[in-house]
C-alpha positions as CSV (number, residue, x, y, z in Angstrom):
1,X,71.6,80.0,162.6
2,X,71.2,76.3,163.1
3,X,71.5,73.6,160.5
4,X,67.8,72.9,160.7
5,X,67.0,76.6,160.0
6,X,69.5,76.6,157.1
7,X,67.7,73.6,155.6
8,X,64.3,75.2,156.0
9,X,65.5,78.4,154.4
10,X,67.1,76.4,151.5
11,X,63.8,74.5,150.9
12,X,61.8,77.8,150.9
13,X,64.3,79.3,148.4
14,X,64.1,76.2,146.2
15,X,60.3,76.2,146.3
16,X,60.1,79.9,145.2
17,X,62.6,79.2,142.5
18,X,60.6,76.3,141.1
19,X,57.5,78.5,141.1
20,X,59.3,81.3,139.3
21,X,60.8,79.1,136.6
22,X,57.5,77.2,136.0
23,X,55.9,80.5,135.0
24,X,58.9,81.7,132.9
25,X,58.2,82.4,129.2
26,X,61.6,83.4,127.7
27,X,61.7,86.5,125.5
28,X,65.3,86.2,124.3
29,X,67.1,83.6,122.2
30,X,69.5,82.9,125.1
31,X,66.5,82.4,127.4
32,X,64.9,79.9,125.1
33,X,68.2,78.0,124.7
34,X,68.6,77.8,128.5
35,X,65.0,76.6,129.0
36,X,65.5,73.9,126.3
37,X,68.8,72.8,127.9
38,X,71.0,73.8,125.0
39,X,73.0,76.2,127.3
40,X,74.0,74.8,130.7
41,X,77.0,76.8,131.9
42,X,76.6,80.4,132.9
43,X,80.4,80.9,132.9
44,X,80.6,80.3,129.2
45,X,77.9,83.0,128.7
46,X,79.9,85.5,130.7
47,X,83.2,84.6,129.0
48,X,81.7,85.2,125.5
49,X,80.3,88.5,126.6
50,X,76.7,87.6,125.9
51,X,74.3,90.0,127.6
52,X,71.9,88.4,130.1
53,X,68.6,90.2,129.8
54,X,66.4,87.9,131.9
55,X,67.0,87.2,135.6
56,X,65.4,83.7,135.2
57,X,68.5,82.7,133.1
58,X,70.7,83.2,136.1
59,X,68.2,81.5,138.4
60,X,68.0,78.5,136.1
61,X,71.8,78.0,135.7
62,X,72.7,78.9,139.3
63,X,70.1,77.3,141.5
64,X,72.2,77.8,144.6
65,X,72.7,81.6,144.0
66,X,72.9,83.6,147.2
67,X,72.1,87.3,147.8
68,X,73.1,90.0,150.3
69,X,72.0,93.6,150.8
70,X,74.4,96.4,151.4
71,X,73.6,98.7,154.3
72,X,73.4,102.0,152.4
73,X,70.7,103.6,154.5
74,X,70.4,104.8,158.0
75,X,68.0,106.0,160.7
76,X,68.4,107.5,164.2
77,X,69.4,104.9,166.7
78,X,69.6,104.7,170.4
79,X,71.9,107.2,172.1
80,X,71.9,109.5,169.1
81,X,73.8,107.2,166.8
82,X,72.9,105.9,163.4
83,X,71.4,102.5,162.8
84,X,72.3,101.2,159.4
85,X,69.6,99.8,157.1
86,X,69.5,98.2,153.7
87,X,67.0,100.8,152.4
88,X,67.7,104.4,151.7
89,X,64.7,106.7,151.7
90,X,64.6,110.0,149.9
91,X,61.7,112.5,149.6
92,X,60.7,115.1,147.1
93,X,58.1,117.8,147.6
94,X,55.2,118.0,145.2
95,X,52.0,120.0,145.2
96,X,50.3,116.9,146.6
97,X,52.8,116.6,149.3
98,X,56.0,114.5,149.9
99,X,56.8,111.6,147.6
100,X,59.1,109.0,148.9
101,X,61.5,106.9,146.9
102,X,63.2,103.8,148.3
103,X,66.7,102.6,147.1
104,X,68.4,99.3,147.7
105,X,71.8,97.8,146.7
106,X,72.2,94.0,146.3
107,X,75.0,91.6,145.8
108,X,74.5,88.1,144.3
109,X,77.0,85.2,143.9
110,X,77.5,81.5,144.1
111,X,80.8,81.6,146.1
112,X,82.5,80.0,143.2
113,X,83.8,82.8,141.0
114,X,80.5,84.3,139.9
115,X,79.3,87.6,141.4
116,X,77.1,90.6,140.5
117,X,75.8,93.8,141.9
118,X,72.7,95.8,141.3
119,X,70.8,98.9,142.5
120,X,67.0,99.1,142.6
121,X,64.5,101.9,143.1
122,X,60.8,101.5,144.2
123,X,57.8,103.0,145.8
124,X,58.4,100.7,148.8
125,X,61.2,98.8,150.4
126,X,60.2,95.4,149.2
127,X,60.0,96.4,145.5
128,X,63.3,98.2,145.7
129,X,65.0,95.1,147.1
130,X,63.5,92.8,144.4
131,X,64.6,95.2,141.6
132,X,68.1,95.4,143.0
133,X,68.5,91.6,143.2
134,X,67.1,91.2,139.6
135,X,69.5,93.8,138.3
136,X,72.4,92.1,140.1
137,X,71.5,88.8,138.3
138,X,71.9,90.6,135.0
139,X,75.2,92.2,135.9
140,X,77.5,89.1,136.6
141,X,81.2,88.8,136.2
142,X,83.7,86.0,136.6
143,X,86.4,86.5,139.3
144,X,89.7,84.7,138.6
145,X,91.0,83.1,141.8
146,X,94.5,82.0,142.5
147,X,97.3,82.3,145.1
148,X,99.1,85.5,144.0
149,X,100.9,86.1,147.3
150,X,104.7,85.6,147.4
151,X,104.4,84.7,151.1
152,X,102.2,81.7,150.4
153,X,102.7,80.3,146.9
154,X,100.4,77.3,147.5
155,X,98.8,77.5,144.1
156,X,95.3,77.2,145.3
157,X,92.4,79.5,144.4
158,X,91.9,81.2,147.8
159,X,92.9,84.8,146.8
160,X,93.3,86.8,143.6
161,X,96.2,86.3,141.2
162,X,97.6,89.8,141.3
163,X,97.1,93.4,142.5
164,X,94.2,95.2,141.0
165,X,92.5,98.6,141.3
166,X,89.0,100.0,141.0
167,X,87.4,103.5,141.3
168,X,83.9,104.8,141.9
169,X,83.3,108.5,142.4
170,X,85.9,109.6,145.0
171,X,86.6,106.1,146.3
172,X,89.7,104.3,145.1
173,X,90.3,100.7,146.0
174,X,93.4,98.5,145.7
175,X,93.1,94.8,146.2
176,X,96.2,92.8,147.1
177,X,96.7,89.0,147.2
178,X,97.1,87.6,150.7
179,X,98.5,84.4,152.0
180,X,96.4,81.6,153.4
181,X,95.0,82.3,156.9
182,X,94.8,86.1,156.6
183,X,91.1,86.0,155.9
184,X,89.2,89.0,154.4
185,X,90.9,92.1,155.8
186,X,88.2,94.4,154.5
187,X,85.1,96.2,155.7
188,X,81.9,94.3,156.5
189,X,80.2,95.4,153.3
190,X,83.1,94.4,151.1
191,X,83.1,91.0,153.0
192,X,79.7,90.3,151.6
193,X,80.9,90.9,148.0
194,X,84.2,89.0,148.3
195,X,82.6,86.1,150.2
196,X,79.9,85.6,147.4
197,X,82.8,85.8,144.9
198,X,84.5,82.9,146.6
199,X,87.6,84.7,147.8
200,X,88.9,83.7,151.2
201,X,92.0,85.8,151.8
202,X,92.7,89.3,150.6
203,X,94.2,92.7,151.7
204,X,92.7,96.1,150.7
205,X,93.8,99.7,150.5
206,X,91.2,102.4,150.2
207,X,91.2,106.2,149.6
208,X,88.4,108.7,149.5
209,X,85.0,108.9,151.2
210,X,84.8,105.2,152.1
211,X,81.8,105.9,154.4
212,X,79.7,106.1,151.1
213,X,79.2,102.3,151.1
214,X,77.6,102.2,147.7
215,X,80.8,103.7,146.1
216,X,83.0,101.5,148.2
217,X,81.4,98.2,147.1
218,X,81.1,99.4,143.5
219,X,84.8,100.3,143.5
220,X,85.7,96.9,144.8
221,X,83.5,95.2,142.2
222,X,85.3,97.3,139.5
223,X,88.6,96.1,140.9
224,X,87.5,92.5,140.5
225,X,86.3,93.2,137.0
226,X,89.7,94.8,136.1
227,X,91.4,91.5,136.8
228,X,90.4,90.5,133.2
229,X,91.8,93.8,131.8
230,X,95.3,93.0,133.2
231,X,95.0,89.5,131.9
232,X,94.5,90.9,128.4
233,X,97.5,93.3,128.8
234,X,95.4,96.5,128.6
């Protein structure tokens, strides 16, 4: 993607954001405080454990928020393989015939220590994606970044401060600090999560059915969330 296309995409995103916020009528106290300019830092909201109940709060405080979709679905591809898609389609039989349900899994982040995930359901692919992104904006966490690798010790925030673990269903994930230059030694779907979290170098160990991409990303998200548990000494 060229710089010109990036600028065009950013302008479209900014225009849609302005249209959304111009029609926003807050329903919560936090939303009213954000709209009036009394609250300006989303990191303080997350640190205090205040529940975000309106996605417009996140849009207002993080205008440069980016989103990615996890490829949780699949369809037959050329040569008998499977072509991965961001939508998973399931069907149920009713008296009137088959009823389809669409599922989507989204990641949002600002590449500066704030990231969230969300799962959405809908009667079509577009609505499922929109719901997943909205839920991800309500489910944000702060990711502490540091150089926790004994091989590096630069003191910069390019990795995580220490080893952490997470679990989702049968999938277990262990994240390890990596020295500068290693990059993200993880799967493509986890790269989306860690990139939006602002992490540049990391190692990972996985156990279980890692082909279940939803559980893999969710376990990695839980591992990032558990960095705060270790910090408290739990």
